[in-house]
N, C-alpha and C positions, 0 to 999 in steps of 0.2 A: 836732835842732838843739841844740848846747849853747848854756849860758848866755852864754857869750863872744860867739859869733857872732850871738845873739839881740840880745844888749844896742846891737850896732853897727847893725842893722837898720834900715833907713828903710822907713818902709811907707805908702803912697800909695792914696787912692781917688779917682778920676779920673771924675767925670761927663762923660757925653756919647752922643752918638747912634750911634756907630761900631759897628764889628763885637764879636759879645758870644760868649761862652762860653754855651750853654744859653739864649741871647737876651737874657739877662740882662749878663753880664759876660766880659772877657778878662782872662788873668791874664799879667803879664810876669815870669819869672825870671830870677835873674842866671846866671853860669856855673856856680855849686853847685847849682842847681835849687831855691834857696830864693823865698819869693814877694817881689818887690819892689813891684811895683803892681798894682793891680784898678782896671781900669777897667769903669764900671756905667753900661749904657744909661740913660737917662732920658728921652730924646727923647719918647718915645711917651706918657708922664703928662703928664696936667694939674695941674702944680703949684700953683693954686690952687682948688683941690677937695682934701677930706681924703682922699679915695680913694685919688688919685693919690699924696699925699705920705706916706700909709701905705704903699702897693707902693714906693715909694722907698725908706723907711726901712727897710723888710725886706729888699729888695737890699742897702742900705747895709751892713745889720747881718751881713748874710751873706758879704758881702764882706770885713767886717772879719775876722770868725771865721776865714774861708779866709787872708788875709793873715797873721793873728797866729798861725795855726795851734793856734787854740784848742779845737778838737774832739781835739787829739793825747792819747793815753793817758798819763799822767805819775803817778808817783807821788811826785813832788818836787814839795811843795806851794808853795814858792817858784817854781816855773816854773809852775804853776797862777795863783799870783796874779799874775805877772807876765803871763800870756798874757790875764788877764781883763783888766787894767788896761790892756793894749795894746790890744784892742778897745773901750774906753770912750775911752781919748784917740784913737782914729784916728776913732771914730764923733762925738765932739767936735769934733776939727779939721777932720773933714769936713763936719759941718751947719754949721758957724761959716764956712765958705767957701762955702756956698750962697745965692745971692741972691735966695730966694723965702720971705718971712715966714713963710709958713703952715709951712714945713718945720721953720726955727728955732722956732714956737712947739710945734707937736706934739710936738717931740722933746722940749723942755724939760718938757710935759707928763707925756712916758712915764717922762723920768727921775726924776719926781718923785714916782712913784706907789710 
């Protein structure tokens, strides 16, 4: 994906309990085959317990990496930095939208390490 198309990419992670790819997520692509939205299953997790929150944060991180194409091999350092920033921004926005205080707390702790 070139930088110009990447700059206009809208990435979203939606939490839900619906159908999932690999039991944890469902990916929606646009007409160009680019990832636009990743739905992450969370209904099976107890978000009042640290174990459930850690599992959710792992799923979210995997989804953000997938949505931002952060595992793509690239020698262009600008694209590498862009993809890393995309993952961080996507995680920040997604966690901010979750209405479970422990998710926000443990995510903030992981960012400060």
